[in-house]
C-alpha positions as CSV (number, residue, x, y, z in Angstrom):
1,X,19.4,33.9,58.0
2,X,16.1,34.7,56.4
3,X,12.9,32.7,57.1
4,X,12.1,32.0,53.5
5,X,15.1,29.7,53.0
6,X,13.8,26.2,51.9
7,X,16.0,23.3,52.8
8,X,14.1,20.9,50.6
9,X,14.7,23.0,47.5
10,X,18.4,23.4,48.4
11,X,18.9,19.7,48.9
12,X,17.0,18.9,45.7
13,X,19.1,21.5,43.7
14,X,22.4,20.0,45.2
15,X,21.5,16.4,44.4
16,X,20.5,17.2,40.8
17,X,23.5,19.4,40.0
18,X,25.1,18.3,36.8
19,X,28.7,19.2,35.9
20,X,29.4,21.8,33.3
21,X,29.7,19.4,30.3
22,X,30.9,21.9,27.7
23,X,33.7,23.1,30.0
24,X,34.6,19.5,30.8
25,X,34.7,18.7,27.1
26,X,36.9,21.7,26.3
27,X,39.3,20.7,29.1
28,X,39.5,17.2,27.8
29,X,40.1,18.3,24.2
30,X,43.0,20.6,25.4
31,X,44.5,17.7,27.5
32,X,44.3,15.4,24.5
33,X,46.2,18.0,22.3
34,X,48.7,18.6,25.1
35,X,49.3,14.8,25.4
36,X,49.8,14.4,21.7
37,X,52.2,17.4,21.7
38,X,54.3,15.8,24.5
39,X,54.5,12.5,22.7
40,X,55.5,14.3,19.4
41,X,58.2,16.2,21.4
42,X,59.5,12.9,22.9
43,X,59.9,11.3,19.5
44,X,61.5,14.4,18.0
45,X,64.0,14.3,20.8
46,X,64.7,10.6,20.1
47,X,65.2,11.4,16.5
48,X,67.6,14.2,17.4
49,X,69.8,11.7,19.3
50,X,70.6,9.8,16.0
51,X,72.8,12.6,14.4
52,X,74.2,13.5,17.8
53,X,75.3,9.9,18.3
54,X,76.7,9.7,14.8
55,X,78.8,12.9,15.6
56,X,79.9,11.6,19.0
57,X,81.1,8.2,17.7
58,X,82.7,9.6,14.5
59,X,84.9,12.0,16.5
60,X,87.7,11.5,18.9
61,X,85.7,11.8,22.1
62,X,86.7,9.9,25.2
63,X,85.1,6.7,26.2
64,X,83.4,8.3,29.2
65,X,81.5,10.7,26.9
66,X,80.4,7.8,24.7
67,X,79.3,5.7,27.6
68,X,77.4,8.6,29.2
69,X,75.8,9.4,25.9
70,X,74.8,5.8,25.3
71,X,73.3,5.8,28.8
72,X,71.5,9.1,28.0
73,X,70.1,7.6,24.8
74,X,68.9,4.4,26.4
75,X,67.4,6.5,29.3
76,X,65.6,8.7,26.7
77,X,64.1,5.7,25.0
78,X,62.9,4.3,28.3
79,X,61.4,7.7,29.2
80,X,59.6,8.0,25.9
81,X,58.3,4.4,26.1
82,X,56.9,4.9,29.6
83,X,55.5,8.3,28.7
84,X,53.6,6.6,25.9
85,X,52.6,3.6,27.9
86,X,51.3,5.6,30.9
87,X,49.1,7.7,28.4
88,X,47.8,4.6,26.7
89,X,44.0,4.5,26.5
90,X,43.7,8.2,27.3
91,X,43.2,9.6,23.8
92,X,39.5,8.9,23.2
93,X,36.7,8.4,25.6
94,X,34.2,5.6,25.3
95,X,30.9,7.6,25.5
96,X,29.6,11.1,25.8
97,X,27.3,10.7,28.8
98,X,28.0,12.6,32.0
99,X,29.0,9.4,33.8
100,X,31.4,8.4,30.9
101,X,33.0,11.8,30.9
102,X,33.5,11.9,34.6
103,X,35.0,8.4,34.6
104,X,37.3,9.3,31.7
105,X,38.4,12.5,33.5
106,X,39.1,10.4,36.6
107,X,41.1,7.9,34.5
108,X,43.2,10.8,33.1
109,X,43.7,12.3,36.6
110,X,44.9,9.0,38.0
111,X,47.2,8.5,35.0
112,X,48.6,12.0,35.7
113,X,49.4,10.9,39.2
114,X,51.3,7.9,37.8
115,X,53.1,10.1,35.2
116,X,54.2,12.5,37.9
117,X,55.5,9.7,40.1
118,X,57.4,8.3,37.1
119,X,58.8,11.7,36.2
120,X,60.1,12.3,39.7
121,X,61.9,8.9,39.8
122,X,63.1,9.2,36.2
123,X,64.7,12.7,36.8
124,X,66.1,11.7,40.2
125,X,68.0,8.8,38.6
126,X,69.2,11.0,35.7
127,X,70.5,13.6,38.2
128,X,72.4,10.9,40.1
129,X,73.9,9.6,36.9
130,X,74.9,13.2,35.8
131,X,76.5,14.0,39.2
132,X,78.4,10.7,39.0
133,X,79.6,11.4,35.5
134,X,80.8,14.9,36.3
135,X,82.5,13.6,39.4
136,X,84.3,11.0,37.2
137,X,85.3,13.7,34.8
138,X,86.6,15.9,37.6
139,X,88.8,13.1,39.0
140,X,89.9,11.1,35.9
141,X,89.5,13.3,32.9
142,X,90.2,16.8,34.1
143,X,92.0,17.9,30.9
144,X,88.8,17.4,28.7
145,X,86.8,20.2,30.2
146,X,88.0,23.2,32.1
147,X,86.8,23.6,35.7
148,X,84.4,26.4,34.6
149,X,82.9,24.3,31.8
150,X,82.3,21.4,34.2
151,X,80.7,23.6,36.8
152,X,78.6,25.4,34.2
153,X,77.4,22.1,32.7
154,X,76.7,20.6,36.1
155,X,74.8,23.7,37.5
156,X,72.7,24.2,34.3
157,X,71.8,20.5,34.2
158,X,71.0,20.3,37.9
159,X,68.9,23.5,37.8
160,X,66.9,22.2,34.8
161,X,66.5,18.8,36.3
162,X,65.5,20.2,39.7
163,X,62.9,22.4,37.9
164,X,61.5,19.3,36.2
165,X,61.6,17.4,39.5
166,X,59.7,20.2,41.3
167,X,57.3,20.5,38.4
168,X,56.6,16.7,38.5
169,X,55.9,16.9,42.3
170,X,53.5,19.8,41.9
171,X,51.8,18.2,38.9
172,X,51.3,15.0,40.9
173,X,49.7,16.9,43.8
174,X,47.4,18.8,41.4
175,X,46.3,15.6,39.7
176,X,45.8,13.8,43.0
177,X,43.5,16.6,44.2
178,X,41.7,16.5,40.8
179,X,41.2,12.8,41.1
180,X,39.8,13.2,44.6
181,X,37.4,15.9,43.4
182,X,36.3,13.8,40.4
183,X,35.8,10.7,42.6
184,X,33.5,12.8,44.8
185,X,31.6,14.2,41.7
186,X,31.2,10.7,40.3
187,X,29.9,9.4,43.6
188,X,27.4,12.3,43.9
189,X,26.3,11.8,40.3
190,X,25.8,8.0,40.8
191,X,23.8,8.6,44.0
192,X,21.4,11.1,42.4
């Protein structure tokens, strides 16, 4: 270590460090657009359920298909509702000061943790319902789908659901780390 290192200058620089506000603003704009896109996709999926339900109930499908589709439709509405509810208040920030931006970013990170937790529970319940329905079809309505079709539908659905489940867990961990970092940054900012 050299002799010309000044601890007072280093401490002063560390205490007066300000976050990169333009980068933080860009990140927050991107997150706002991403949230809006997710909500739009939720509602497009809900609208797509209407013609699918009309087709299912107009045809000669079995009661188990209709019951599972009604469950799926109700489950989709619940998912869209909670997705919107958990993102409530995250569209616009109150102020543009550094403190307000850090507080808003922390609020979004904490909401991300809740969204990830909800996603994991939501998908896990869906996976259990799907396995139960396919088990029911395998025992009571074997003639409706061939064994290959049942296995294909089950495997594809479980792989996609497991991917979303793992994604939710990883997203939750990322947002938890982000919340911890932002809490530290906010504490440092308030102390300086």
